[in-house]
C-alpha positions as CSV (number, residue, x, y, z in Angstrom):
1,M,0.0,0.0,0.0
2,K,2.8,2.6,0.9
3,A,4.6,1.7,-2.0
4,A,1.5,2.3,-4.1
5,L,0.8,5.5,-2.4
6,R,4.9,6.5,-3.0
7,V,4.2,5.7,-6.9
8,L,1.0,7.8,-7.0
9,A,2.6,10.6,-5.3
10,A,6.1,10.7,-7.8
11,F,3.3,10.1,-10.6
12,T,1.8,13.6,-9.4
13,F,4.3,15.4,-8.8
14,A,6.1,14.5,-12.3
15,L,2.7,15.5,-13.7
16,A,2.8,18.8,-12.1
17,L,6.2,19.5,-13.2
18,S,5.1,18.6,-17.0
19,G,2.1,20.8,-16.9
20,T,4.1,23.9,-16.0
21,A,6.6,22.8,-18.4
22,F,4.0,22.7,-21.1
23,A,2.6,26.1,-19.9
24,Q,6.1,27.6,-20.5
25,S,6.9,25.9,-23.4
26,A,3.1,27.1,-24.8
27,Y,3.9,30.8,-24.5
28,P,3.6,32.5,-26.7
29,S,0.6,30.7,-28.4
30,K,-0.2,33.2,-30.7
31,P,0.9,36.8,-31.7
32,V,2.3,39.4,-29.0
33,R,0.7,42.8,-29.5
34,I,3.1,45.6,-28.4
35,V,1.0,49.0,-27.5
36,V,2.4,52.0,-28.5
37,P,0.8,55.2,-26.9
38,F,1.9,57.5,-29.8
39,L,1.4,57.7,-33.5
40,A,3.1,56.0,-36.1
41,G,6.4,57.0,-37.6
42,G,7.4,59.0,-34.1
43,P,10.5,58.5,-31.8
44,V,8.8,56.2,-29.2
45,D,7.0,53.6,-32.7
46,T,10.8,53.7,-33.9
47,T,12.3,52.5,-30.9
48,A,9.4,49.9,-30.8
49,R,9.7,49.0,-34.0
50,T,13.4,48.5,-34.1
51,I,12.8,45.3,-31.5
52,Q,9.8,44.0,-33.4
53,Q,11.9,41.7,-35.7
54,A,14.1,40.5,-33.3
55,L,11.2,39.8,-30.5
56,S,9.3,37.4,-32.8
57,R,12.4,35.5,-34.0
58,A,13.3,35.0,-30.4
59,L,9.5,33.9,-29.1
60,G,9.0,32.2,-32.4
61,Q,5.5,34.3,-32.8
62,P,5.0,37.3,-35.0
63,V,5.1,40.5,-32.7
64,I,2.7,43.2,-34.1
65,V,3.2,47.1,-33.0
66,E,-0.2,48.9,-32.3
67,N,-0.5,52.8,-32.4
68,R,-2.9,54.2,-29.9
69,P,-1.9,57.8,-29.2
70,G,-4.3,60.2,-27.3
71,A,-4.7,61.2,-23.6
72,D,-0.7,61.7,-22.9
73,G,-0.6,57.7,-23.3
74,A,-3.7,57.1,-21.5
75,I,-5.7,55.3,-23.8
76,A,-3.2,53.1,-25.1
77,A,-2.3,51.9,-21.5
78,Q,-5.6,51.3,-20.1
79,S,-6.1,48.9,-22.8
80,V,-3.1,47.0,-21.7
81,V,-4.5,47.3,-18.0
82,N,-7.8,45.4,-19.3
83,A,-6.1,43.0,-21.5
84,A,-5.6,39.2,-20.3
85,P,-2.7,38.4,-17.9
86,D,-0.8,36.0,-20.6
87,G,1.8,38.0,-21.8
88,H,0.4,38.4,-25.2
89,T,-0.4,41.8,-25.0
90,L,2.2,44.2,-23.7
91,F,3.0,47.9,-23.1
92,F,6.1,50.2,-24.7
93,G,5.6,52.4,-21.7
94,G,8.0,55.1,-21.1
95,S,8.2,58.0,-18.3
96,S,6.2,60.4,-20.6
97,T,3.4,58.2,-19.8
98,M,3.6,56.2,-17.0
99,V,5.3,59.1,-14.7
100,S,3.5,61.7,-16.1
101,V,-0.1,60.3,-15.0
102,A,1.1,59.8,-11.7
103,V,2.7,63.3,-11.2
104,M,-0.1,65.2,-13.4
105,R,-3.4,63.9,-12.4
106,K,-5.6,64.2,-9.7
107,V,-7.5,61.2,-10.5
108,P,-5.4,59.0,-12.6
109,P,-6.9,56.9,-15.3
110,F,-4.5,54.1,-13.9
111,N,-1.9,52.7,-11.2
112,P,1.4,52.6,-13.0
113,E,2.9,50.9,-9.8
114,S,-0.2,48.6,-9.0
115,D,-1.7,48.1,-12.3
116,F,1.5,46.9,-14.7
117,T,3.8,44.3,-14.1
118,P,7.4,45.5,-15.5
119,V,9.0,43.2,-18.0
120,G,12.6,45.4,-18.4
121,L,14.3,48.3,-19.2
122,V,14.5,49.3,-23.2
123,G,16.8,51.9,-22.9
124,R,17.0,56.3,-22.7
125,Y,16.6,58.6,-25.4
126,A,18.7,61.5,-26.5
127,F,16.2,64.3,-25.8
128,C,17.8,67.7,-28.1
129,M,16.7,71.3,-28.3
130,F,15.7,72.1,-31.8
131,V,14.7,75.4,-33.3
132,H,13.0,76.7,-36.5
133,P,15.6,78.1,-38.8
134,D,14.3,81.5,-38.8
135,V,15.2,81.9,-34.9
136,P,18.2,84.1,-34.7
137,A,20.1,81.8,-32.4
138,K,23.0,79.3,-32.8
139,T,23.3,78.8,-29.2
140,V,21.2,78.0,-25.8
141,T,22.3,81.6,-24.4
142,E,21.8,83.3,-27.7
143,F,18.5,81.6,-27.7
144,V,17.9,82.7,-24.0
145,A,18.1,86.2,-25.0
146,H,15.9,86.3,-27.9
147,A,13.7,84.9,-26.0
148,R,14.0,87.6,-23.3
149,A,13.8,90.2,-26.1
150,N,10.3,88.6,-27.1
151,P,8.2,87.6,-23.5
152,D,5.2,85.2,-24.5
153,K,6.2,85.6,-28.4
154,L,7.9,82.2,-29.1
155,N,5.8,79.1,-29.1
156,F,7.1,75.5,-27.8
157,A,5.8,72.4,-28.8
158,T,5.0,69.3,-26.2
159,S,3.9,65.9,-27.1
160,N,4.5,64.6,-23.6
161,L,5.3,65.7,-20.3
162,T,9.1,65.1,-20.6
163,E,9.3,67.4,-23.4
164,F,7.0,70.0,-21.1
165,M,9.4,69.5,-18.0
166,F,12.5,70.1,-19.9
167,A,11.1,73.6,-21.5
168,A,9.4,74.7,-18.1
169,Q,13.2,74.5,-16.3
170,L,14.6,76.4,-19.1
171,M,12.0,78.9,-18.6
172,K,12.7,78.7,-15.2
173,S,16.6,78.6,-14.7
174,A,16.6,81.2,-17.4
175,G,13.8,83.6,-16.3
176,V,12.1,83.4,-20.1
177,S,8.1,82.9,-20.6
178,M,7.1,81.1,-23.8
179,V,4.0,79.9,-24.7
180,R,3.1,75.8,-25.1
181,V,1.7,74.2,-27.7
182,P,0.4,70.5,-27.2
183,Y,0.6,67.8,-29.7
184,K,-0.3,64.2,-29.4
185,G,2.7,63.2,-30.6
186,A,6.4,64.1,-32.6
187,A,5.3,63.0,-35.8
188,Q,2.6,66.5,-35.6
189,A,4.7,68.3,-34.0
190,I,8.1,68.3,-36.0
191,P,6.3,69.5,-39.4
192,D,4.6,72.6,-37.5
193,L,8.4,73.2,-36.1
194,I,9.5,73.2,-39.7
195,A,7.0,75.3,-41.2
196,G,7.7,77.8,-38.1
197,R,4.4,77.5,-36.5
198,V,6.3,76.6,-33.7
199,Q,9.7,77.9,-32.7
200,L,11.2,75.2,-29.9
201,D,10.9,71.5,-29.4
202,F,12.9,69.0,-27.4
203,V,12.4,65.9,-29.1
204,P,14.6,62.8,-29.2
205,I,17.0,63.5,-31.9
206,S,15.7,60.6,-34.3
207,A,13.1,63.0,-34.5
208,G,14.9,65.8,-35.9
209,L,18.5,65.2,-37.3
210,A,17.6,64.7,-40.5
211,H,16.0,68.0,-40.9
212,V,19.2,69.7,-39.4
213,K,21.2,68.3,-41.7
214,D,19.0,69.5,-45.0
215,G,18.7,73.2,-43.2
216,R,15.1,72.9,-41.8
217,L,15.9,73.0,-38.3
218,R,18.8,73.8,-36.1
219,I,20.1,71.7,-33.1
220,L,21.3,73.9,-30.5
221,A,21.7,71.2,-27.3
222,T,21.4,67.3,-25.9
223,V,19.8,67.2,-22.6
224,L,21.7,63.9,-21.8
225,P,25.0,64.3,-19.7
226,Q,27.4,63.4,-22.6
227,R,27.5,64.3,-26.1
228,V,25.6,62.1,-28.7
229,A,27.5,60.2,-31.1
230,V,25.5,60.8,-33.9
231,A,25.8,64.5,-33.2
232,P,29.4,64.7,-31.2
233,D,29.5,68.8,-32.1
234,V,26.2,69.1,-30.1
235,P,26.9,70.1,-26.7
236,T,25.2,69.3,-23.6
237,M,22.7,71.5,-21.7
238,A,25.3,71.8,-18.9
239,E,28.2,72.4,-21.4
240,A,25.7,75.6,-22.8
241,G,25.8,76.9,-19.6
242,F,22.5,75.8,-18.4
243,P,22.9,72.6,-15.9
244,G,19.3,72.9,-14.5
245,V,17.6,71.7,-17.3
246,T,18.2,67.5,-17.1
247,V,15.8,65.1,-16.7
248,S,16.4,61.1,-18.6
249,P,13.4,59.6,-20.2
250,W,13.5,56.1,-20.4
251,Q,11.2,53.4,-22.5
252,G,10.3,50.2,-20.8
253,L,8.2,47.2,-21.5
254,F,5.2,46.4,-19.3
255,A,2.8,43.4,-19.1
256,P,-0.7,43.4,-17.7
257,P,-1.3,43.1,-13.7
258,K,-1.0,39.7,-12.3
259,T,1.1,38.3,-15.2
260,P,2.5,34.7,-14.7
261,R,6.1,35.1,-13.0
262,E,7.1,32.4,-16.0
263,I,6.1,34.5,-18.5
264,V,7.8,37.8,-17.3
265,D,11.0,36.0,-16.8
266,R,10.8,34.5,-20.3
267,L,9.8,37.8,-21.7
268,S,12.8,40.0,-20.3
269,R,15.2,37.7,-21.0
270,E,14.3,37.3,-24.6
271,L,14.3,41.3,-24.7
272,N,18.2,41.4,-23.0
273,Q,19.3,39.0,-25.3
274,V,17.2,41.3,-28.4
275,L,19.2,44.5,-26.8
276,R,22.6,42.8,-27.3
277,D,21.7,42.1,-30.8
278,P,24.6,43.8,-33.2
279,E,22.0,44.9,-35.9
280,V,19.4,46.4,-32.8
281,R,22.2,48.3,-31.6
282,A,23.4,49.7,-34.6
283,Q,19.6,51.0,-35.3
284,Y,19.5,52.1,-32.0
285,D,23.1,53.8,-32.1
286,K,21.4,55.8,-35.5
287,Q,18.5,57.1,-33.8
288,G,20.1,58.3,-30.6
289,F,19.1,55.9,-28.1
290,Q,20.8,54.5,-25.8
291,P,19.7,50.6,-25.1
292,E,20.3,49.6,-21.6
293,W,18.5,46.5,-20.2
294,A,17.1,46.4,-16.6
295,A,15.0,43.2,-14.3
296,P,11.3,43.8,-13.4
297,E,12.6,44.5,-10.0
298,T,15.0,47.3,-11.0
299,M,12.1,48.7,-13.2
300,G,10.1,48.9,-10.5
301,T,12.1,50.5,-8.2
302,M,13.0,53.0,-10.6
303,L,9.1,54.1,-11.4
304,K,9.0,54.5,-8.2
305,N,11.6,56.4,-7.6
306,D,10.8,58.9,-11.0
307,I,7.6,59.3,-9.9
308,Q,8.8,61.3,-6.4
309,L,11.4,63.0,-8.9
310,W,9.6,64.7,-11.2
311,G,6.4,65.1,-9.0
312,Q,9.1,67.8,-7.2
313,I,10.5,69.1,-10.3
314,V,6.5,69.9,-11.3
315,R,5.8,71.4,-8.1
316,E,9.2,73.8,-7.8
317,A,8.7,74.5,-11.8
318,G,5.1,75.6,-11.4
319,I,3.6,73.0,-14.1
320,P,0.0,73.3,-14.2
321,Q,-1.3,70.0,-13.4
322,D,-4.1,68.6,-15.5
């Protein structure tokens, strides 16, 4: 009798292990959807599509990028919060969406800390200060002098809180006043900057560098602590004399709440390997995007810390809360 029980217990344990292995090997069982909270063609969309094919090969299923712009990313984020927690719907969330919701909304549509499962950090953007060529300034100092001489006559574009914070920090540290013009994404803002309807925009270098080369825009500085490899002659804001203009915007991958740990771990491992891919890194170098992987727990801590830090900056800069 005891021997029979031992055999039954061993069989049950083996069955459980095989069931777990089957569940893990079965993922993904269908195409994986990455929801991007901005328009197609913008820098965030480009960053997502850069890893699309490599991640598809790693997972053995098609990876589809879906653009759902609007409400500072809340529409896209909410669609992922409400998705099945099976790893087949992911959110390409950055600090401009995840942190802004927490610090800018009195009643946020979602809680970035509890309504998502961090998968891994993807990297950081090289935001730069772009101006229209008609602006009589080739340096940040010259731009500030022009803005001081023309209070509230210069327009600056913003597609998210990150860009708003850069402009707000510049206005506060330089003692200038400009008018904000909001957009849903850089794909809308850049054409208006080229046309001269707005005079200033802080966007990832990938969004504006080509227009600098053809003379339709001018780049004055990068907000990163170091210069960007694709534009080595462009000074940092600190080198330009404005060290107070500094934020480190990042991009990461998130899953719906209660996504099984084994699925999160699989996704995180594959993402880490994809970011090591020489082809992926070469594409990111051209975009001025710095790939940087971090584990789920590290992502969670980073999100929490940034919510506290950005909230402080918003209060100190006097940025109006929606």
